[in-house]
C-alpha positions in Angstrom: 0.0 0.0 0.0 2.9 2.3 0.9 4.6 1.6 -2.5 1.4 2.5 -4.4 1.0 5.8 -2.5 4.7 6.7 -3.2 4.2 5.9 -6.9 1.1 8.0 -7.1 2.8 10.9 -5.4 5.8 10.7 -7.7 3.6 10.7 -10.8 1.9 13.8 -9.6 5.2 15.4 -8.8 6.3 14.8 -12.4 3.2 16.5 -13.7 3.7 19.5 -11.5 7.3 19.9 -12.5 6.3 19.9 -16.2 4.0 22.8 -15.8 6.8 25.1 -14.6 7.0 28.2 -12.5 4.4 30.1 -14.6 1.6 27.7 -13.5 2.4 28.3 -9.9 2.3 32.1 -10.3 -1.0 31.8 -12.2 -2.5 29.6 -9.6 -1.6 31.9 -6.8 -3.2 34.9 -8.7 -6.4 33.0 -9.4 -6.9 30.7 -6.4 -5.7 32.8 -3.6 -3.1 32.0 -1.1 -1.1 29.0 -2.1 1.6 28.3 0.5 5.0 28.2 -1.2 8.2 27.4 0.6 11.6 28.9 -0.1 13.4 27.4 -3.1 16.0 24.8 -2.1 19.5 25.0 -3.5 19.2 23.2 -6.9 22.8 22.2 -6.7 22.1 20.1 -3.7 20.8 16.5 -4.1 17.2 16.2 -2.7 16.6 13.5 -0.2 13.1 12.2 -1.0 11.7 10.9 2.3 8.0 10.5 3.3 7.7 14.0 4.6 9.0 15.6 1.4 6.8 13.4 -0.7 3.7 14.3 1.3 4.5 18.0 1.1 5.0 17.6 -2.7 1.7 15.8 -3.0 -0.2 18.6 -1.1 1.4 21.2 -3.4 0.3 19.2 -6.5 -3.2 19.0 -5.2 -3.3 22.7 -4.6 -2.1 23.3 -8.2 -4.8 21.1 -9.5 -7.5 22.9 -7.6 -6.1 26.3 -8.7 -6.1 25.2 -12.4 -9.6 23.8 -12.1 -10.8 27.1 -10.6 -9.0 29.2 -13.3 -10.4 27.1 -16.1 -13.9 27.3 -14.6 -13.6 31.1 -14.5 -12.8 31.1 -18.2 -9.1 31.9 -17.8 -7.4 28.9 -19.0 -3.7 28.5 -18.3 -1.5 28.5 -21.4 1.9 26.7 -21.2 4.5 28.3 -23.4 8.0 27.0 -23.9 10.7 28.9 -22.1 12.8 31.0 -24.6 16.0 29.9 -22.8 14.9 26.3 -23.2 14.3 26.8 -26.9 17.7 28.4 -27.3 19.3 25.7 -25.3 17.6 23.0 -27.5 19.0 24.8 -30.6 22.4 24.6 -29.1 22.0 21.0 -28.3 20.9 20.3 -31.9 24.0 22.1 -33.2 26.2 20.2 -30.8 24.6 16.9 -32.1 25.4 17.9 -35.7 28.9 18.8 -34.8 29.3 15.6 -32.8 28.1 13.6 -35.9 30.6 15.5 -38.0 33.4 14.7 -35.6 32.3 11.0 -35.5 32.4 10.9 -39.3 35.8 12.5 -39.3 37.1 10.0 -36.7 35.8 7.1 -38.8 37.5 8.5 -41.9 40.8 8.9 -39.9 40.5 5.4 -38.7 40.0 4.1 -42.2 43.0 6.1 -43.4 45.1 4.7 -40.5 44.1 1.2 -41.4 45.0 1.8 -45.0 48.3 3.4 -44.0 49.1 0.5 -41.6 48.5 -2.0 -44.4 50.7 0.0 -46.8 53.4 0.2 -44.1 53.3 -3.5 -43.5 53.7 -4.1 -47.3 56.6 -1.6 -47.4 58.3 -3.4 -44.5 57.9 -6.7 -46.3 59.3 -5.2 -49.4 62.2 -3.7 -47.5 62.9 -7.1 -45.9 63.0 -8.7 -49.3 65.2 -6.0 -50.7 67.5 -6.2 -47.7 67.8 -9.9 -48.2 68.6 -9.5 -51.9 71.1 -6.8 -51.1 72.8 -9.0 -48.5 73.0 -11.9 -51.0 74.4 -9.5 -53.6 77.0 -8.2 -51.2 78.0 -11.7 -50.2 78.4 -12.7 -53.9 80.4 -9.6 -54.6 82.7 -10.2 -51.7 83.3 -13.8 -52.9 84.0 -12.5 -56.4 86.4 -9.9 -55.1 88.2 -12.5 -52.9 88.5 -14.8 -55.9 89.8 -12.0 -58.0 92.4 -11.1 -55.4 93.5 -14.7 -54.8 93.8 -15.4 -58.6 95.6 -12.2 -59.4 99.4 -12.4 -60.1 101.5 -12.2 -57.0 103.3 -8.9 -56.6 106.5 -8.7 -54.5 105.0 -6.1 -52.1 105.7 -6.0 -48.4 102.8 -4.8 -46.3 104.9 -3.9 -43.3 108.4 -3.3 -44.9 109.9 -6.0 -42.7 110.2 -9.8 -43.4 109.6 -10.8 -39.8 106.5 -8.7 -39.4 105.2 -9.8 -42.7 105.5 -13.4 -41.6 103.8 -12.8 -38.3 101.0 -11.0 -40.0 100.6 -13.8 -42.6 100.5 -16.5 -39.8 97.8 -14.5 -37.9 95.8 -14.0 -41.1 96.2 -17.7 -41.8 94.3 -18.5 -38.6 91.5 -16.2 -39.5 91.1 -16.5 -43.3 93.1 -19.4 -44.8 92.9 -18.4 -48.5 94.1 -14.9 -47.7 96.7 -16.2 -45.3 98.1 -18.5 -47.9 98.2 -15.6 -50.3 100.1 -13.6 -47.8 102.7 -16.4 -47.4 103.2 -16.5 -51.2 103.6 -12.7 -51.3 106.2 -12.9 -48.6 108.2 -15.5 -50.5 108.1 -13.2 -53.6 109.0 -10.0 -51.6 111.7 -11.5 -49.4 113.4 -14.4 -51.3 116.4 -16.2 -49.8 115.5 -15.1 -46.3 114.7 -17.4 -43.3 111.2 -16.0 -43.3 110.7 -17.0 -46.9 112.0 -20.5 -46.1 109.5 -20.8 -43.2 106.7 -19.5 -45.4 107.5 -22.2 -48.0 107.4 -24.8 -45.2 104.0 -23.6 -44.1 102.7 -23.6 -47.7 103.8 -27.2 -48.0 101.8 -28.0 -44.8 98.8 -26.4 -46.4 99.1 -28.6 -49.5 99.4 -31.7 -47.3 96.3 -30.7 -45.3 94.5 -30.4 -48.6 95.5 -34.0 -49.5 97.9 -32.7 -52.1 101.3 -34.2 -51.1 102.6 -33.9 -54.7 101.9 -30.2 -54.5 103.7 -30.0 -51.2 107.0 -31.3 -52.5 108.2 -28.2 -54.3 107.4 -26.0 -51.3 109.3 -28.3 -48.8 112.2 -28.4 -51.3 112.3 -24.7 -51.5 112.2 -24.4 -47.7 115.1 -26.8 -47.4 117.3 -25.3 -50.1 120.9 -25.5 -49.0 119.7 -27.4 -45.9 119.3 -24.5 -43.4 120.2 -24.9 -39.8 117.0 -23.7 -38.2 114.6 -25.2 -35.7 111.8 -26.3 -38.1 114.2 -27.8 -40.7 114.4 -31.3 -39.2 110.7 -31.8 -39.1 110.3 -30.3 -42.6 112.9 -32.8 -43.9 110.8 -35.7 -42.7 107.7 -34.1 -44.2 109.5 -33.9 -47.5 110.6 -37.5 -47.3 107.0 -38.6 -46.5 105.6 -36.6 -49.4 108.1 -38.1 -51.8 107.5 -41.7 -50.7 103.7 -41.1 -50.9 104.0 -40.0 -54.5 106.0 -43.0 -55.6 109.4 -41.3 -55.4 111.0 -43.8 -53.0 114.6 -43.1 -54.0 114.3 -39.4 -53.4 112.4 -40.0 -50.2 115.1 -42.3 -48.8 117.7 -39.7 -49.8 115.8 -37.1 -47.8 115.8 -39.5 -44.8 119.6 -39.9 -45.2 120.0 -36.1 -45.2 118.0 -36.0 -42.0 120.3 -38.5 -40.3 123.4 -36.7 -41.6 122.3 -33.1 -40.9 119.6 -33.0 -38.2 119.5 -36.3 -36.3 122.1 -35.2 -33.8 120.1 -32.2 -32.5 116.6 -33.6 -33.4 114.1 -34.6 -30.7 113.7 -38.3 -29.8 110.2 -38.1 -31.4 111.6 -37.1 -34.7 114.3 -39.7 -34.6 111.8 -42.4 -33.9 109.6 -41.2 -36.7 112.5 -41.2 -39.1 113.4 -44.8 -38.3 109.8 -45.9 -38.8 109.6 -44.2 -42.1 112.9 -45.8 -43.3 111.7 -49.2 -42.3 108.3 -48.8 -43.9 109.8 -47.5 -47.1 112.5 -50.2 -47.2 115.3 -47.8 -47.4 118.8 -49.4 -47.3 
């Protein structure tokens, strides 16, 4: 029962609010003294309790009676729209149109962004493909340049101006880039002939041929390194390498001669390992 009473009171309160302040003034003039309380602060939130609802219901009933009396007296109440409300409604309509324009602009910008994003993705894919092709081209170009440099005629040119430093640089390069290191050893031999460094370079070039399973190609390098049988630390081992390469390439007589030179020139100062190796090679080759 209480809920129905509250609903009825709220419906009447809504009707009274729609009529506006002009109805209240007309009702007061036609129907006499209608009690009116001081206007509350509209910025404050109204607490609708039973007391306020009953008061509002009484006010609505008074307004209804005043309207009835005014209509009966032939003075109907006309409700006209408030000019400020009309102006405000016009501004709201204008804002709605501007908001619609903004929404349309945002949709167009979003569409443009999507199109640009798609184009950017395609550009990135194209750039990746082009970068890959460029990398491949650079790699092929480097290979061609390396091959051209390695196949070019050897020029007797010293990069450091010193045979010892040239040899050290060539050995270092050999550990990093074998083809270029080999080329550096060959250049050293051409730039510094008849030097201990050139002899060692030839010995290392022979080792490179052996590691490439080319013992026949190693023989001339070992022979050049041992020209005049130098008294140097690596000479004894290089002599055995020369003998092994000769025997492996069906030159037993020359191989046995190289072993004889080892015994005659280097065996006295050679290590026990080299002496044992020389004896094994002699036995295996059947040298007399």
